[in-house]
C-alpha positions as CSV (number, residue, x, y, z in Angstrom):
1,L,40.1,12.1,-14.5
2,G,39.9,8.4,-13.8
3,C,36.5,8.7,-12.0
4,S,35.0,10.8,-14.8
5,I,36.1,8.2,-17.4
6,L,34.5,5.4,-15.3
7,L,31.5,7.5,-15.1
8,L,31.6,7.9,-18.9
9,A,31.9,4.2,-19.3
10,G,28.8,3.7,-17.3
11,V,27.0,6.2,-19.5
12,A,28.2,4.4,-22.7
13,S,27.3,1.0,-21.3
14,T,23.7,2.1,-20.4
15,L,23.2,3.8,-23.6
16,G,24.2,0.5,-25.4
17,G,21.7,-1.3,-23.3
18,L,19.0,1.3,-24.2
19,V,19.6,0.4,-28.0
20,F,19.4,-3.1,-27.2
21,G,16.1,-2.9,-25.3
22,Y,14.7,-0.7,-28.0
23,E,15.5,-3.0,-30.7
24,L,14.2,-5.9,-28.8
25,G,10.8,-4.3,-27.8
26,I,10.0,-2.3,-31.0
27,I,9.0,-5.3,-33.0
28,S,6.1,-5.9,-30.6
29,G,3.9,-3.1,-31.8
30,A,5.7,-2.7,-35.3
31,L,4.5,-6.3,-36.1
32,L,0.9,-5.4,-35.8
33,L,1.3,-2.7,-38.4
34,L,3.6,-4.7,-40.7
35,R,1.5,-7.8,-40.9
36,A,-1.5,-5.6,-42.0
37,E,0.6,-3.5,-44.7
38,F,2.5,-6.5,-46.0
39,R,-0.2,-9.2,-45.5
40,L,2.4,-11.4,-43.6
41,S,1.9,-15.1,-43.1
42,C,3.0,-16.6,-39.6
43,V,6.2,-17.8,-41.1
44,Q,6.9,-14.4,-42.4
45,Q,6.2,-12.8,-39.0
46,E,8.3,-15.3,-37.2
47,A,11.3,-14.7,-39.7
48,L,10.9,-11.1,-39.4
49,V,11.2,-11.1,-35.5
50,S,13.8,-13.8,-35.7
51,S,16.1,-12.0,-38.1
52,L,17.3,-9.8,-35.3
53,L,18.3,-13.0,-33.6
54,I,20.2,-14.6,-36.6
55,G,22.4,-11.4,-36.9
56,A,23.1,-11.7,-33.1
57,L,23.9,-15.5,-33.4
58,L,26.4,-14.8,-36.2
59,A,27.9,-12.0,-34.1
60,S,28.4,-14.4,-31.3
61,I,30.4,-16.7,-33.2
62,V,33.1,-14.1,-34.4
63,G,32.5,-11.6,-31.6
64,G,34.7,-13.3,-29.0
65,C,38.0,-13.1,-31.2
66,L,37.0,-9.6,-32.0
67,I,36.8,-8.4,-28.5
68,D,39.9,-10.2,-27.2
69,H,42.1,-9.1,-30.2
70,H,40.8,-5.8,-31.1
71,G,39.6,-4.4,-27.8
72,R,36.2,-3.6,-25.9
73,R,36.1,-0.2,-27.1
74,N,36.7,-0.7,-30.6
75,S,34.3,-3.2,-30.8
76,I,31.5,-1.0,-29.4
77,L,32.5,1.6,-32.0
78,L,31.8,-1.0,-34.8
79,S,28.6,-2.0,-33.4
80,N,27.4,1.7,-33.3
81,V,28.3,2.1,-37.2
82,L,26.4,-1.2,-37.9
83,I,23.3,-0.1,-35.9
84,L,23.3,3.1,-38.0
85,T,23.4,1.3,-41.1
86,G,21.0,-1.3,-40.2
87,S,18.4,1.4,-39.2
88,L,18.7,3.0,-42.6
89,V,18.0,-0.2,-44.4
90,L,14.9,-0.8,-42.2
91,L,13.3,2.4,-43.7
92,I,13.1,0.7,-46.9
93,S,9.5,-0.4,-47.6
94,S,10.4,-3.9,-48.6
95,Y,10.2,-7.2,-46.8
96,P,13.6,-8.4,-47.6
97,A,15.0,-5.0,-46.7
98,L,13.3,-5.3,-43.3
99,V,14.7,-8.8,-42.7
100,V,18.3,-7.6,-43.9
101,G,18.2,-4.4,-41.7
102,R,17.2,-6.4,-38.6
103,I,20.0,-9.0,-39.2
104,T,22.5,-6.1,-39.4
105,V,21.1,-4.5,-36.1
106,G,21.0,-7.9,-34.4
107,F,24.8,-8.4,-35.3
108,A,25.6,-5.1,-33.8
109,M,23.6,-5.4,-30.6
110,C,25.5,-8.8,-29.9
111,I,28.9,-7.3,-30.2
112,S,27.9,-4.3,-28.1
113,S,26.4,-6.4,-25.4
114,M,29.2,-8.6,-24.9
115,S,31.8,-5.5,-25.1
116,C,29.9,-3.3,-22.7
117,C,29.6,-5.9,-19.9
118,I,33.1,-7.1,-20.0
119,L,34.5,-3.5,-20.3
120,V,32.7,-2.4,-17.0
121,S,33.4,-5.6,-15.1
122,E,37.1,-5.2,-15.7
123,I,37.4,-1.5,-14.6
124,V,35.3,-1.4,-11.4
125,T,36.0,-2.4,-7.7
126,P,34.1,-5.7,-6.4
127,N,31.8,-3.7,-4.1
128,S,30.4,-1.7,-7.0
129,R,30.6,-4.3,-9.8
130,G,27.2,-5.6,-9.4
131,F,25.6,-2.2,-9.6
132,L,27.6,-0.9,-12.4
133,V,27.4,-3.9,-14.7
134,T,23.5,-4.1,-14.2
135,L,23.5,-0.5,-15.5
136,Y,23.5,-2.3,-18.9
137,E,20.5,-4.3,-18.0
138,A,18.8,-1.1,-16.6
139,G,19.4,0.4,-20.1
140,I,17.8,-2.7,-21.8
141,T,14.7,-2.2,-19.6
142,L,14.5,1.6,-20.4
143,G,14.7,0.8,-24.1
144,I,12.0,-1.8,-23.9
145,L,9.7,0.6,-22.1
146,A,10.5,3.5,-24.6
147,A,9.8,1.1,-27.3
148,Y,6.5,0.0,-25.9
149,A,5.5,3.7,-25.4
150,I,6.5,4.5,-29.0
151,N,4.4,1.5,-30.2
152,Y,1.3,2.8,-28.3
153,I,1.8,6.3,-29.7
154,L,2.0,5.1,-33.4
155,S,-0.3,2.1,-32.8
156,D,-2.8,3.6,-35.2
157,S,-0.5,5.0,-37.7
158,G,-0.4,3.2,-41.0
159,G,3.5,4.0,-41.8
160,G,4.5,4.4,-38.2
161,W,6.5,1.3,-38.2
162,K,9.3,3.4,-40.1
163,L,9.7,6.0,-37.3
164,M,9.5,3.2,-34.8
165,F,12.6,1.7,-36.3
166,G,14.2,5.1,-37.1
167,L,14.3,6.4,-33.5
168,A,16.9,3.9,-32.8
169,V,19.5,6.2,-34.3
170,V,19.4,8.7,-31.4
171,P,20.6,6.8,-28.6
172,T,23.2,5.1,-30.9
173,L,24.6,8.5,-31.8
174,L,24.9,9.5,-28.0
175,Q,26.7,6.1,-27.2
176,L,29.2,6.9,-30.3
177,A,30.0,10.3,-29.0
178,S,30.6,9.0,-25.3
179,I,32.5,5.8,-26.3
180,W,34.9,8.0,-28.7
181,L,36.0,9.7,-25.7
182,L,37.1,6.7,-23.8
183,P,40.8,5.3,-23.8
184,S,41.3,2.6,-26.4
185,S,42.2,-0.3,-23.8
186,T,41.2,-1.6,-20.6
187,K,44.7,-1.1,-19.4
188,E,44.6,2.6,-19.7
189,F,41.3,2.7,-17.8
190,L,43.1,0.8,-15.0
191,S,46.0,3.4,-14.9
192,H,43.9,6.1,-13.4
193,D,43.9,6.7,-9.8
194,C,40.2,5.7,-9.0
195,C,40.8,2.2,-10.0
196,Q,43.6,1.4,-7.6
197,D,41.8,-1.4,-6.0
198,E,41.9,-3.2,-9.4
199,R,45.5,-2.3,-10.0
200,D,46.7,-6.0,-9.9
201,L,44.5,-6.3,-13.2
202,V,47.2,-4.2,-15.1
203,N,49.9,-6.9,-14.9
204,L,47.6,-9.4,-15.8
205,I,46.3,-7.6,-19.1
206,E,49.8,-6.8,-19.9
207,T,50.7,-10.4,-20.1
208,Q,47.3,-11.3,-21.6
209,E,48.3,-13.2,-24.8
210,A,46.0,-15.7,-26.6
211,Q,47.4,-18.4,-24.0
212,Y,44.4,-20.6,-24.5
213,D,42.4,-21.4,-27.2
214,S,38.7,-22.1,-27.2
215,I,39.1,-25.9,-26.4
216,Y,40.1,-24.7,-23.2
217,L,36.6,-24.0,-22.3
218,F,35.9,-27.8,-22.2
219,Q,38.7,-28.9,-20.1
220,C,38.9,-30.1,-16.5
221,K,41.9,-27.8,-16.1
222,D,40.9,-25.0,-13.6
223,N,37.4,-26.4,-13.6
224,M,36.4,-24.8,-16.8
225,R,34.1,-27.5,-17.8
226,A,31.8,-26.7,-14.8
227,R,32.2,-22.8,-15.3
228,T,31.0,-23.5,-19.1
229,I,28.1,-25.5,-17.9
230,I,27.1,-22.7,-15.5
231,G,27.3,-20.4,-18.2
232,L,25.4,-22.4,-20.7
233,G,22.7,-22.9,-17.7
234,L,22.3,-19.3,-17.4
235,V,21.8,-18.6,-21.0
236,L,19.6,-21.4,-22.0
237,F,17.1,-21.3,-19.1
238,Q,16.8,-17.6,-19.4
239,Q,15.5,-18.3,-23.1
240,F,13.5,-21.4,-22.4
241,T,11.6,-19.9,-19.9
242,G,10.0,-18.0,-22.7
243,Q,11.0,-14.4,-21.8
244,P,11.8,-13.5,-25.6
245,N,8.4,-14.4,-26.7
246,I,6.9,-12.3,-24.0
247,L,8.7,-9.3,-25.1
248,F,8.5,-9.9,-28.9
249,Y,4.9,-11.1,-29.1
250,A,3.6,-9.1,-26.0
251,S,1.0,-7.2,-28.1
252,T,0.1,-10.4,-30.0
253,I,-0.4,-12.4,-26.8
254,F,-2.7,-9.6,-25.4
255,H,-4.8,-9.7,-28.5
256,S,-5.1,-13.5,-28.2
257,L,-6.2,-13.2,-24.6
258,G,-8.9,-10.8,-25.2
259,F,-7.4,-7.4,-25.4
260,Q,-9.2,-6.3,-28.6
261,S,-7.7,-3.2,-30.2
262,N,-4.2,-2.5,-31.1
263,A,-4.0,0.2,-28.5
264,S,-5.3,-1.7,-25.7
265,A,-2.9,-4.6,-26.4
266,V,0.0,-2.3,-26.8
267,L,-0.9,-0.3,-23.8
268,A,-0.9,-3.5,-21.7
269,S,2.9,-4.1,-23.2
270,V,3.8,-0.6,-22.0
271,G,2.8,-1.7,-18.5
272,L,5.0,-4.7,-18.7
273,G,7.8,-2.4,-19.8
274,L,7.3,-0.1,-16.8
275,V,7.3,-3.0,-14.3
276,K,10.5,-4.5,-16.0
277,V,12.4,-0.9,-15.3
278,V,11.2,-0.9,-11.7
279,A,12.2,-4.6,-11.0
280,T,15.7,-3.9,-12.7
281,L,16.4,-0.8,-10.7
282,T,15.6,-3.0,-7.7
283,S,18.0,-5.6,-8.7
284,M,20.7,-3.2,-9.2
285,V,20.4,-2.0,-5.7
286,F,20.4,-5.3,-4.1
287,S,22.7,-7.3,-6.3
288,D,25.9,-6.2,-4.1
289,R,23.8,-6.6,-1.0
290,V,21.8,-9.7,-1.2
291,G,24.0,-11.6,-3.7
292,R,23.7,-12.9,-7.2
293,R,22.5,-16.5,-6.0
294,P,19.5,-15.6,-4.0
295,L,18.2,-13.2,-6.6
296,L,18.4,-15.7,-9.3
297,I,16.9,-18.6,-7.4
298,G,14.2,-16.3,-6.3
299,G,13.4,-14.9,-9.6
300,C,13.1,-18.5,-11.0
301,S,10.6,-19.4,-8.2
302,V,8.5,-16.6,-9.0
303,M,8.6,-17.1,-12.7
304,A,7.5,-20.7,-12.3
305,L,4.6,-20.0,-10.1
306,C,3.1,-17.1,-12.3
307,L,3.9,-18.9,-15.5
308,L,1.9,-22.2,-14.4
309,T,-0.9,-19.8,-13.2
310,T,-1.1,-18.1,-16.5
311,G,-1.1,-21.3,-18.3
312,L,-3.9,-22.6,-16.2
313,L,-6.1,-19.4,-16.9
314,S,-5.2,-19.1,-20.6
315,K,-6.8,-22.4,-21.5
316,H,-9.9,-20.6,-22.9
317,S,-8.0,-17.9,-24.9
318,L,-8.7,-17.8,-28.7
319,V,-5.3,-18.9,-29.5
320,N,-6.0,-22.4,-27.8
321,D,-8.7,-23.0,-30.5
322,K,-7.5,-21.4,-33.5
323,K,-4.1,-20.2,-34.9
324,A,-5.0,-16.6,-35.4
325,C,-1.5,-15.3,-36.4
326,N,-2.0,-15.4,-40.2
327,S,-3.2,-12.3,-41.6
328,E,-4.2,-14.0,-44.8
329,D,-6.8,-16.0,-42.7
330,L,-8.0,-13.6,-40.2
331,I,-8.6,-9.9,-40.0
332,I,-9.2,-8.5,-36.7
333,N,-11.8,-5.8,-36.4
334,I,-10.0,-3.1,-34.6
335,T,-12.2,-0.8,-32.1
336,D,-11.4,1.8,-29.6
337,Q,-13.8,0.1,-27.2
338,P,-11.9,-0.5,-23.8
339,V,-10.4,-3.8,-23.5
340,F,-12.4,-5.1,-20.4
341,D,-15.9,-4.0,-21.8
342,R,-16.7,-7.0,-23.9
343,P,-16.2,-10.8,-23.3
344,L,-14.0,-12.6,-25.9
345,N,-16.9,-14.4,-27.5
346,E,-18.2,-10.9,-28.7
347,S,-15.0,-10.0,-30.4
348,H,-15.6,-9.4,-34.1
349,I,-13.6,-11.7,-36.1
350,F,-14.0,-12.1,-39.8
351,C,-12.6,-14.5,-42.5
352,K,-11.0,-12.6,-45.3
353,N,-13.2,-14.1,-47.7
354,S,-16.4,-13.0,-45.9
355,M,-17.4,-10.6,-48.8
356,Q,-17.2,-13.3,-51.2
357,D,-18.7,-16.2,-49.0
358,D,-22.0,-15.6,-47.2
359,N,-21.3,-18.5,-44.9
360,A,-17.9,-17.2,-43.7
361,F,-19.3,-15.2,-41.0
362,D,-21.4,-18.0,-39.7
363,Q,-18.4,-20.3,-39.6
364,G,-16.5,-17.8,-37.5
365,Q,-19.3,-17.5,-35.1
366,K,-19.6,-21.3,-34.8
367,L,-15.9,-21.5,-34.0
368,L,-16.1,-18.9,-31.5
369,E,-19.4,-20.5,-29.7
370,A,-17.6,-23.9,-29.8
371,A,-14.9,-22.3,-27.6
372,P,-15.0,-23.7,-23.9
373,E,-16.1,-21.1,-21.5
374,L,-14.9,-20.3,-18.0
375,S,-16.8,-21.0,-15.0
376,S,-19.8,-18.7,-15.0
377,S,-18.7,-17.3,-11.5
378,I,-15.5,-15.8,-13.1
379,S,-15.7,-13.0,-15.6
380,R,-13.6,-12.4,-18.5
381,T,-12.5,-9.1,-16.9
382,V,-11.3,-10.7,-13.8
383,V,-9.4,-13.4,-15.8
384,N,-7.8,-10.8,-17.9
385,C,-6.8,-8.8,-14.9
386,I,-5.2,-11.8,-13.2
387,I,-3.3,-12.8,-16.4
388,L,-1.9,-9.3,-16.8
389,I,-0.8,-9.3,-13.2
390,C,0.9,-12.8,-13.7
391,M,2.7,-11.5,-16.6
392,M,3.9,-8.6,-14.9
393,A,5.2,-10.7,-12.1
394,V,6.9,-12.9,-14.7
395,V,8.7,-9.8,-16.2
396,S,9.5,-8.5,-12.8
397,A,11.0,-11.9,-11.5
398,Y,12.9,-12.1,-14.8
399,S,14.3,-8.6,-14.5
400,V,15.3,-9.2,-10.9
401,G,16.9,-12.5,-11.7
402,F,18.0,-13.7,-15.2
403,G,18.0,-10.4,-16.7
404,P,20.9,-8.7,-14.8
405,M,22.4,-11.5,-13.1
406,T,23.2,-13.7,-16.3
407,W,25.3,-10.7,-17.7
408,L,26.9,-10.1,-14.5
409,L,27.8,-13.7,-13.7
410,L,29.0,-14.5,-17.3
411,S,31.6,-11.5,-16.9
412,E,32.7,-12.9,-13.6
413,I,33.1,-16.6,-13.7
414,F,35.6,-16.8,-16.7
415,P,39.4,-16.1,-16.4
416,A,40.5,-12.7,-18.2
417,T,42.6,-14.5,-20.7
418,V,39.5,-16.3,-22.4
419,R,36.6,-14.0,-21.1
420,G,35.8,-12.5,-24.5
421,R,35.8,-15.9,-26.3
422,A,33.9,-17.7,-23.2
423,F,31.4,-14.7,-23.3
424,A,30.8,-15.1,-26.9
425,F,30.6,-19.0,-26.8
426,T,27.8,-18.8,-24.2
427,N,26.3,-16.0,-25.9
428,C,26.1,-18.2,-29.1
429,F,24.0,-20.5,-27.3
430,N,21.9,-17.7,-25.9
431,W,21.0,-16.3,-29.3
432,A,20.6,-19.9,-30.9
433,A,18.1,-20.8,-28.0
434,N,16.4,-17.2,-28.5
435,L,16.1,-17.9,-32.0
436,L,14.6,-21.4,-31.6
437,V,12.0,-20.1,-29.1
438,T,11.0,-17.1,-31.0
439,F,10.9,-18.5,-34.5
440,T,8.8,-21.5,-33.6
441,F,6.5,-19.7,-31.0
442,L,3.4,-19.0,-33.3
443,N,3.4,-22.4,-34.8
444,V,3.9,-24.2,-31.7
445,V,1.3,-22.4,-30.0
446,G,-1.0,-23.4,-33.0
447,M,-0.2,-27.0,-32.1
448,V,-0.4,-26.9,-28.1
449,G,-2.2,-23.8,-27.4
450,L,-1.0,-20.8,-25.5
451,S,-1.9,-22.5,-22.2
452,G,0.5,-25.5,-23.0
453,M,3.2,-23.1,-24.0
454,F,3.1,-21.5,-20.7
455,F,2.8,-24.7,-18.9
456,L,6.2,-25.7,-20.7
457,Y,7.8,-22.4,-19.8
458,G,6.7,-22.8,-16.1
459,M,8.2,-26.3,-15.7
460,T,11.3,-25.0,-17.3
461,A,11.6,-22.3,-14.6
462,V,11.3,-25.0,-11.9
463,V,14.2,-27.0,-13.4
464,A,16.3,-23.7,-13.7
465,G,15.8,-23.0,-10.0
466,I,16.8,-26.6,-8.9
467,F,19.9,-26.1,-11.3
468,F,21.2,-22.9,-9.8
469,Y,20.5,-24.2,-6.3
470,F,23.1,-26.9,-6.7
471,M,25.4,-25.5,-9.2
472,L,25.8,-21.7,-8.8
473,P,28.4,-20.2,-6.4
474,E,28.1,-16.8,-4.9
475,T,30.4,-14.2,-6.2
476,K,29.3,-10.9,-4.6
477,G,32.0,-8.7,-2.9
478,K,34.8,-10.6,-4.4
479,T,37.4,-9.6,-7.0
480,L,37.9,-11.2,-10.3
481,E,41.0,-12.9,-9.2
482,E,39.3,-14.1,-6.0
483,I,36.4,-15.6,-8.0
484,D,38.8,-17.2,-10.4
485,K,40.7,-18.9,-7.7
486,E,37.7,-20.2,-6.0
487,L,36.1,-21.5,-9.2
488,C,39.4,-23.3,-10.1
489,L,38.3,-25.7,-7.3
490,N,35.5,-28.1,-8.3
491,R,32.2,-28.1,-6.2
492,W,33.5,-30.7,-3.7
493,E,36.8,-29.1,-3.2
494,L,35.1,-25.7,-2.7
495,H,32.7,-27.4,-0.2
496,Y,35.7,-28.9,1.6
497,M,37.5,-25.7,1.7
498,C,34.3,-23.9,3.1
499,L,34.1,-26.6,5.9
500,I,37.9,-26.1,6.7
501,K,37.3,-22.3,7.1
502,Q,34.2,-22.9,9.4
503,R,36.2,-25.4,11.5
504,D,39.1,-23.0,11.9
505,L,36.7,-20.1,12.6
506,L,35.0,-22.2,15.4
507,F,38.3,-23.2,16.8
508,L,39.7,-19.6,17.0
509,T,36.1,-18.6,18.5
510,A,36.6,-21.3,21.1
511,I,40.1,-20.2,22.0
512,S,39.0,-16.4,22.3
513,K,36.2,-17.3,24.6
514,S,38.6,-19.4,26.8
515,F,41.2,-16.6,27.0
516,S,38.3,-14.1,28.0
517,L,37.1,-16.7,30.7
518,Q,40.6,-16.8,32.1
519,G,41.0,-13.0,32.0
């Protein structure tokens, strides 16, 4: 019975990630349809995309107390109800309704993400915790892939955005059914036979009162300040390396880089989603073998290299010369011609007033002709291919490092008594940074160009790798209690303890060799 409940918890967590990923990715293709139907300005597009993050930010403020006081299971049930409600609101053909619906869905997603990761991390053994907690991230990547596939299928459908948003209710109902069958508390999970290795957690949870308030996270006691800094580093660096914008604006970015039609731009996004799934599954396999630290630092290194390369190659994209996000200013002529068949300067871009102003088309042509050209030895086709490969590498590196490791480490590095509130606190910064990065993306690109934006992301990845190299401990193969005891020591104390252990090991090895020689 216990093992079947553990399996059911894993399924519920994966479904939660599936909903999370679907809601994150679906806006990428829906935005292309919505901005044409509602004639959305840059600010309106950014507000619509960011409304999901506003809801998540609000949830991160109150979610910690909700999870610690009402339990992980009840919190997930609440998120299911809210997602169903928000999905219904999104079907209303009104811009304000779209914003309200996405705020509601974002609130629910944040509650679900925190609850699922904490729930699974507390009921599994150390040797399988990495694999089972990252099931949530696997669900996210599958959801993103599903969203991009739906985007591609419905890319030429005028009202397809309603179906895009509405399909989220299917995995939500499945998660609701699976979570309804689970015990109401973590204590009940741990009472089953298959969780005997974590039996010592029962006594901890039985006495788990609100012994500490949130100010405990900033105190030197138990080295909490350092833990909080590590948690903030995880969530802030993963956002400021630009991953949200690569997901939310994937189709828009590919349009700007020369992928002319909606279908071709969205199809490139599907490729990103597929790569993300494969990379996440790889990370799941190696998180308990290689360890959290190498995967995270290695991911940052690959991201830095590919982002800087993309920044160099995207210097000559259209967005570097003109802000083309405003449907009031530009209407892109959508064709079915393959993406690599035409160079960028042959794209048909018309001013909206071209029917009224005979000089509008000439002005557009002059604008394109003024754009700097790449070296004649490098064709636009080759550049587009390299950019696509780099984007896939960035997504892969994120899915191996930041994607699963952030949630896993956040569920490991804080004491059980404040785990929900600590998770919520760091998650608050996570969504605030996500909101800042997403809401300003189109306007910042209009100021510094797509190339400049990718260079900023690349340099942030460099700094992130250095930060984790010096600050992040390894947690693989350790119980939550062992991790807590080690993190109670500061970095220098921990280093000293490691030296002591190495000295003792060398001493014992020398004695063993001595006895063997005497024998």
